[in-house]
C-alpha positions as CSV (number, residue, x, y, z in Angstrom):
1,M,-52.8,27.6,-42.7
2,E,-51.2,29.2,-39.5
3,T,-53.9,30.2,-36.9
4,K,-53.3,32.7,-34.7
5,T,-52.3,30.7,-31.6
6,E,-49.2,29.6,-34.1
7,K,-48.1,33.0,-35.2
8,L,-48.5,34.1,-31.6
9,L,-46.2,31.4,-30.4
10,G,-43.7,31.9,-33.2
11,L,-43.3,35.7,-32.3
12,V,-43.0,34.5,-28.7
13,I,-40.1,31.8,-29.9
14,R,-38.2,34.4,-32.3
15,R,-38.0,36.8,-29.3
16,T,-37.1,33.7,-26.8
17,T,-34.3,33.1,-29.9
18,W,-33.2,36.5,-29.6
19,Q,-33.0,36.9,-25.8
20,I,-30.3,33.6,-26.0
21,E,-28.4,35.2,-28.5
22,S,-27.9,38.2,-26.3
23,I,-27.6,36.4,-23.5
24,N,-24.6,34.3,-25.4
25,R,-23.0,37.9,-26.3
26,S,-22.9,39.5,-22.9
27,L,-21.8,36.0,-21.7
28,E,-18.9,36.1,-23.9
29,Q,-18.4,39.5,-22.9
30,E,-18.1,38.6,-19.4
31,K,-15.4,36.2,-19.6
32,E,-13.3,38.1,-21.7
33,D,-13.7,41.1,-19.3
34,L,-12.8,38.3,-16.4
35,V,-10.0,37.2,-18.2
36,K,-8.2,40.6,-18.4
37,E,-9.0,41.6,-14.8
38,A,-7.8,38.5,-13.6
39,Q,-4.6,39.3,-15.2
40,K,-4.3,42.6,-14.0
41,G,-5.3,40.9,-10.4
42,N,-8.1,42.7,-9.7
43,T,-10.1,40.3,-7.6
44,N,-12.7,42.6,-6.3
45,Y,-13.9,43.1,-10.2
46,V,-13.5,39.2,-10.8
47,K,-15.7,38.7,-8.0
48,Q,-18.4,41.0,-9.4
49,V,-17.9,39.6,-12.6
50,C,-17.9,36.1,-11.9
51,A,-21.3,37.0,-10.0
52,R,-22.6,38.7,-13.0
53,I,-21.6,35.2,-15.2
54,E,-23.4,33.2,-12.8
55,Q,-26.6,35.2,-13.0
56,L,-26.2,35.4,-17.2
57,E,-26.2,31.2,-16.9
58,R,-29.0,31.1,-15.0
59,D,-30.9,33.5,-17.3
60,L,-29.7,31.5,-20.3
61,A,-30.9,28.0,-18.7
62,I,-34.1,29.7,-17.9
63,Y,-34.9,30.7,-21.6
64,N,-33.6,27.6,-23.2
65,S,-35.9,25.5,-21.1
66,Y,-38.5,28.1,-22.1
67,K,-38.0,28.1,-25.6
68,Y,-38.1,24.6,-25.7
69,E,-41.5,24.1,-23.8
70,L,-42.8,26.6,-26.7
71,E,-41.3,24.3,-29.6
72,G,-43.4,21.5,-28.1
73,I,-46.1,23.4,-27.6
74,M,-45.9,24.8,-31.1
75,K,-45.4,21.1,-32.0
76,L,-48.7,20.1,-30.9
77,E,-50.4,22.8,-32.3
78,E,-49.3,21.9,-36.1
79,E,-50.7,18.7,-35.1
80,S,-54.2,19.4,-34.4
């Protein structure tokens, strides 16, 4: 039987997974925009897109780390 803690952890893990998926979709879109604008020679916009991609990649790393830690806590809870 799931404890309240396990239920809450499960909820946070699902929310974190959703956020990771959202960031991945945004990254795909930004990379597509980068290619289109680079082909047009729009260097200012390309710089902006590169900065957004870098920020999204940092965010993704944070959320992946967070999810990994939450899953570890969940496993500890299940073993208890």
